[in-house]
C-alpha distance (Angstrom), angle and dihedral (degrees) to the residues before:
residue distance angle dihedral
M1 . . .
S2 3.80 . .
G3 3.80 92.2 .
D4 3.80 91.6 66.3
F5 3.82 93.9 87.4
P6 3.81 132.7 49.7
R7 3.77 115.8 -94.5
H8 3.78 113.1 -131.5
P9 3.81 119.5 -176.6
L10 3.78 113.9 -101.8
A11 3.81 89.6 -121.3
T12 3.81 90.8 68.9
K13 3.78 129.6 80.2
E14 3.82 90.8 -117.8
G15 3.79 94.1 47.7
W16 3.78 92.6 45.9
S17 3.82 92.5 49.1
T18 3.79 90.1 50.7
F19 3.81 90.4 49.9
V20 3.81 93.2 49.4
S21 3.81 93.0 47.3
G22 3.79 92.1 49.7
A23 3.80 91.4 -126.4
S24 3.81 91.1 126.1
L25 3.80 91.7 66.6
P26 3.79 117.7 86.5
E27 3.78 117.1 -126.0
P28 3.81 112.1 -100.7
P29 3.81 103.5 -100.2
R30 3.78 115.0 -120.2
L31 3.79 112.3 -117.9
L32 3.79 108.9 -122.3
A33 3.76 122.8 -130.4
A34 3.81 114.4 -106.1
A35 3.80 92.9 -105.8
D36 3.82 92.3 50.7
L37 3.78 90.7 46.6
D38 3.80 91.4 53.9
R39 3.80 90.8 52.9
L40 3.82 94.1 59.3
D41 3.78 115.6 107.8
P42 3.84 117.4 -136.1
D43 3.81 94.3 -92.5
E44 3.81 92.4 48.1
R45 3.79 90.9 47.2
E46 3.79 90.8 51.6
L47 3.81 91.5 52.1
Y48 3.80 90.8 47.0
D49 3.81 92.7 50.4
C50 3.81 92.5 45.5
A51 3.80 90.8 52.4
R52 3.80 90.4 54.3
Q53 3.80 92.8 46.0
D54 3.80 91.7 49.1
Y55 3.77 88.4 52.2
H56 3.81 91.4 50.4
G57 3.79 89.3 48.4
E58 3.81 93.0 64.1
L59 3.81 115.8 92.1
T60 3.77 107.4 -108.7
L61 3.79 113.3 -132.6
V62 3.78 111.3 -132.7
A63 3.79 121.0 -177.6
T64 3.80 94.8 -124.9
P65 3.82 121.0 -179.2
D66 3.83 89.9 -102.8
I67 3.81 93.7 50.3
L68 3.81 91.2 48.5
K69 3.81 91.6 47.3
I70 3.82 93.2 50.1
T71 3.79 97.7 43.0
R72 3.80 92.2 47.8
A73 3.81 92.9 47.3
G74 3.81 90.1 46.8
Q75 3.80 92.6 50.6
R76 3.81 90.6 50.7
L77 3.80 90.6 50.7
I78 3.80 92.8 49.2
T79 3.80 90.0 52.4
S80 3.80 92.4 46.2
N81 3.82 92.6 47.8
R82 3.79 95.4 46.8
G83 3.80 110.0 125.0
K84 3.81 94.1 0.8
Q85 3.78 121.4 126.5
L86 3.81 94.5 174.8
G87 3.78 129.2 37.8
R88 3.81 96.2 28.5
K89 3.79 119.1 151.4
G90 3.77 128.8 -146.0
L91 3.78 132.8 -152.6
I92 3.79 127.8 -122.5
V93 3.81 120.7 -163.2
S94 3.79 113.2 -163.2
G95 3.77 131.7 175.3
A96 3.77 148.4 114.7
S97 3.79 123.2 -61.2
G98 3.79 114.4 -79.2
T99 3.81 96.7 23.4
G100 3.80 97.3 110.9
K101 3.82 105.2 -96.6
S102 3.80 97.1 138.8
T103 3.79 91.4 38.8
S104 3.80 90.4 53.4
I105 3.79 97.8 49.4
T106 3.79 95.1 42.2
Q107 3.78 89.8 49.9
L108 3.81 88.5 51.6
G109 3.81 88.4 51.6
K110 3.79 91.9 49.3
I111 3.82 92.6 49.9
H112 3.80 91.0 48.8
Q113 3.80 95.6 48.1
V114 3.81 92.8 47.3
D115 3.81 88.7 50.2
V116 3.83 92.6 49.4
E117 3.80 92.0 48.7
R118 3.80 91.0 47.3
R119 3.81 92.6 52.1
A120 3.81 94.5 42.5
P121 3.83 109.0 25.3
G122 3.77 119.4 -171.5
G123 3.80 95.0 25.9
D124 3.80 96.9 162.0
G125 3.78 113.4 -155.2
R126 3.78 94.5 12.1
I127 3.82 117.2 136.1
P128 3.82 106.3 -176.4
V129 3.81 96.3 173.4
V130 3.79 132.0 43.0
Y131 3.81 120.1 -171.5
I132 3.80 121.5 -169.1
I133 3.78 136.3 169.6
V134 3.80 116.8 -140.2
P135 3.82 107.5 -120.6
P136 3.81 120.2 -133.5
D137 3.81 115.1 -84.8
A138 3.80 88.9 7.0
T139 3.79 123.1 -163.2
P140 3.82 125.6 -160.8
K141 3.79 90.0 -101.4
M142 3.80 91.4 51.8
I143 3.81 90.5 54.5
A144 3.82 90.5 51.7
I145 3.81 90.5 47.3
E146 3.82 91.6 52.3
I147 3.80 90.4 55.0
A148 3.81 92.0 43.3
A149 3.81 90.1 51.1
F150 3.81 91.4 51.6
L151 3.80 90.9 49.7
G152 3.79 91.7 47.8
L153 3.79 93.6 -119.1
P154 3.79 119.0 158.1
Y155 3.78 113.0 -117.9
S156 3.76 139.5 165.3
S157 3.77 128.8 -138.7
H158 3.81 85.4 -128.3
E159 3.81 92.2 55.2
N160 3.79 115.6 129.9
P161 3.85 104.2 -103.2
H162 3.81 94.8 -136.4
F163 3.80 92.4 47.9
L164 3.81 90.7 48.8
T165 3.81 92.1 49.2
H166 3.80 93.4 50.3
S167 3.81 91.5 45.0
V168 3.80 92.4 51.8
A169 3.81 92.7 47.2
G170 3.80 90.1 49.8
V171 3.80 92.5 51.9
L172 3.83 92.1 47.2
R173 3.79 88.2 56.6
K174 3.81 93.1 43.7
V175 3.81 95.0 52.8
G176 3.80 92.6 47.2
C177 3.80 96.7 -115.4
S178 3.81 107.6 -175.4
L179 3.82 101.6 168.0
V180 3.81 128.4 44.4
L181 3.81 117.2 -171.7
V182 3.81 116.1 -162.0
D183 3.81 114.1 -170.9
E184 3.82 129.9 -168.5
V185 3.80 89.8 23.6
H186 3.82 90.5 158.2
R187 3.81 85.0 81.8
L188 3.82 87.2 75.7
D189 3.79 104.0 84.5
L190 3.78 104.5 -165.2
R191 3.80 89.4 -164.1
T192 3.81 90.2 69.5
R193 3.78 126.5 70.6
K194 3.79 94.0 -123.3
G195 3.80 94.2 46.1
A196 3.79 91.8 49.0
A197 3.80 91.1 50.7
A198 3.82 92.0 49.5
S199 3.82 89.0 49.7
D200 3.81 88.9 52.2
E201 3.81 88.6 53.4
L202 3.79 90.4 56.7
K203 3.80 89.6 46.6
Y204 3.81 89.4 54.9
F205 3.80 90.8 54.4
F206 3.81 89.2 45.8
D207 3.80 90.4 53.8
S208 3.80 97.7 42.2
V209 3.82 102.3 41.2
S210 3.81 121.4 61.6
A211 3.78 93.9 -133.9
T212 3.78 137.2 116.0
F213 3.81 111.5 -108.2
V214 3.80 121.4 -148.5
Y215 3.80 122.3 -170.3
A216 3.81 125.1 -167.6
G217 3.78 128.2 -173.8
L218 3.78 149.1 134.8
D219 3.82 117.2 -67.7
L220 3.79 92.2 -36.4
A221 3.79 98.7 -173.5
E222 3.80 90.1 55.8
N223 3.81 89.8 46.8
G224 3.80 93.7 58.0
M225 3.80 99.8 -103.4
F226 3.82 92.2 139.5
T227 3.80 100.9 37.5
G228 3.79 126.8 106.6
T229 3.79 128.1 9.0
R230 3.82 94.5 -50.9
G231 3.78 91.7 45.9
R232 3.78 92.5 52.4
Q233 3.79 89.6 49.6
I234 3.81 90.8 52.0
A235 3.81 90.1 48.0
G236 3.81 89.1 54.0
R237 3.80 94.1 49.8
F238 3.80 102.0 40.8
I239 3.77 135.3 56.2
T240 3.79 113.7 -141.8
L241 3.79 127.7 -139.4
H242 3.77 125.3 -178.6
T243 3.78 132.7 -141.3
S244 3.76 118.5 -152.4
A245 3.76 143.2 172.1
F246 3.78 119.3 -83.4
G247 3.78 113.1 -93.0
Y248 3.79 123.1 -136.8
A249 3.79 104.3 -165.9
T250 3.80 106.6 90.3
E251 3.79 126.8 50.1
A252 3.81 89.9 -113.7
E253 3.83 90.9 54.4
K254 3.80 91.0 48.0
N255 3.79 90.9 50.6
N256 3.82 91.6 50.1
W257 3.79 90.6 50.4
R258 3.80 93.1 47.0
M259 3.82 89.8 50.2
L260 3.81 89.7 52.5
V261 3.81 91.7 49.6
A262 3.81 90.8 46.7
T263 3.81 91.5 52.4
L264 3.80 92.6 51.5
E265 3.80 91.4 44.3
S266 3.80 92.5 51.2
G267 3.81 90.0 60.0
L268 3.80 95.7 56.6
R269 3.78 118.3 117.4
L270 3.81 100.9 -151.0
H271 3.80 127.2 133.6
R272 3.82 101.1 -143.2
H273 3.79 103.5 27.5
K274 3.80 111.9 123.2
P275 3.84 112.2 -139.1
G276 3.79 111.7 -116.7
T277 3.80 95.1 31.2
L278 3.80 92.8 111.2
V279 3.80 93.6 40.6
S280 3.79 88.7 58.1
D281 3.81 86.7 52.8
A282 3.82 92.8 50.8
A283 3.82 95.2 119.4
Y284 3.81 92.1 53.1
L285 3.81 91.4 46.3
H286 3.81 89.8 52.9
E287 3.80 91.4 50.0
R288 3.81 91.5 50.1
T289 3.81 94.9 48.9
S290 3.84 104.3 27.8
G291 3.80 86.2 -127.9
M292 3.82 93.8 -63.7
I293 3.79 110.1 150.0
G294 3.81 93.1 -152.3
S295 3.80 91.7 54.1
L296 3.80 91.9 45.6
D297 3.80 92.0 51.4
Q298 3.80 90.8 51.2
L299 3.81 93.5 45.6
I300 3.80 96.0 51.3
H301 3.78 98.0 41.0
D302 3.81 95.8 43.1
A303 3.81 88.5 50.1
A304 3.82 89.9 49.0
N305 3.79 91.1 52.9
E306 3.80 90.8 48.7
A307 3.80 87.8 53.1
I308 3.81 89.0 54.5
D309 3.81 92.2 47.7
D310 3.81 95.2 50.3
G311 3.80 94.0 41.2
T312 3.82 97.2 -121.7
E313 3.84 90.4 115.3
K314 3.80 91.9 -157.6
I315 3.81 134.1 81.3
T316 3.79 114.6 -114.0
R317 3.78 131.2 -177.3
E318 3.81 86.8 -104.8
H319 3.80 90.2 59.0
L320 3.80 91.1 50.4
K321 3.81 93.0 47.7
A322 3.80 91.4 51.3
I323 3.82 95.1 57.2
T324 3.81 116.4 98.5
L325 3.80 109.7 -145.0
D326 3.80 131.5 -163.5
T327 3.79 115.0 -57.8
A328 3.82 94.5 -105.0
A329 3.80 92.1 54.7
E330 3.79 93.4 45.0
E331 3.80 94.1 48.7
Q332 3.80 94.4 52.2
Y333 3.81 96.5 46.5
R334 3.75 116.6 93.8
P335 3.79 111.1 -177.7
P336 3.79 115.2 -143.8
P337 3.81 113.9 -97.0
P338 3.79 115.4 -99.8
R339 3.76 114.6 -92.2
K340 3.77 116.1 -99.3
P341 3.79 114.4 -119.8
A342 3.76 113.2 -103.4
T343 3.81 112.4 -97.5
A344 3.74 118.5 -125.5
G345 3.76 115.7 -108.1
R346 3.79 120.4 -107.2
R347 3.70 116.2 -86.1
A348 3.73 115.9 -114.4
G349 3.80 114.1 -111.6
P350 3.77 121.1 -107.1
């Protein structure tokens, strides 16, 4: 079960290493034969059900068109930037909540680190990827502390900011960091003094470390990321890719959505669920989630766990209707009005 190992945040060296190695993912539980299932005592059955629910609770990675687009573009940038001190380009991933921004950039980081370790095995002390999350109301020193914390560097809250910045940059170079992932970058409001200063801190690291920098955040153009002198400079140094919800208008969009649903459905660990049931409900699932992959993942896996709890062992429309999704998904969904009962025909006259 997933609780058998310590959970470190992804924005730590230990958490990132666990993520890259795949050790954070629970093993897919084997579905027992009916006879073996009947032989379980209540405690064994509870453990068996919990293992399946833990497995359903993990976000399933699906190679969506956006994830493929971002990871491929990121890999090309890393190759192009390799060995360059000047003229490097970064990548910005912008989009609405729940469209796979963090998933995309962390998957890029995982691919890159696996590739580095494959090409140079046994590189003791090497840290090819750093992943940080911009804290709310961030200052330059807070950005440096986030990187220092990921690297495992000792630091004091009373540390001189300039000394800390130079120390962190020096360690990034020493450990061979070649990819820096900065998530929740929309928290840096370039229109404020503090946000502009924190952005300058990131620019310093960009300039002084020969690494590819990737930023991800919510609707960054609307949040002022490219406005003013600093914004124009960022626009000139970064390419921007967008994540979006799945459409459901064209046949190609419908096929992509059905493939996503089919992938999630294939991972279910239920005893009576008929494969293809959810694919046939693809239109309803799109209406419920507005095509948001995060909402779809929650809807299917919460419904699966309800099916385990109530013993039906299969997802029904009733299970799906009973799940409360994130506020954005719930507010946009308008269920069809109930059908009016058929009216009786007029009686013929005498």
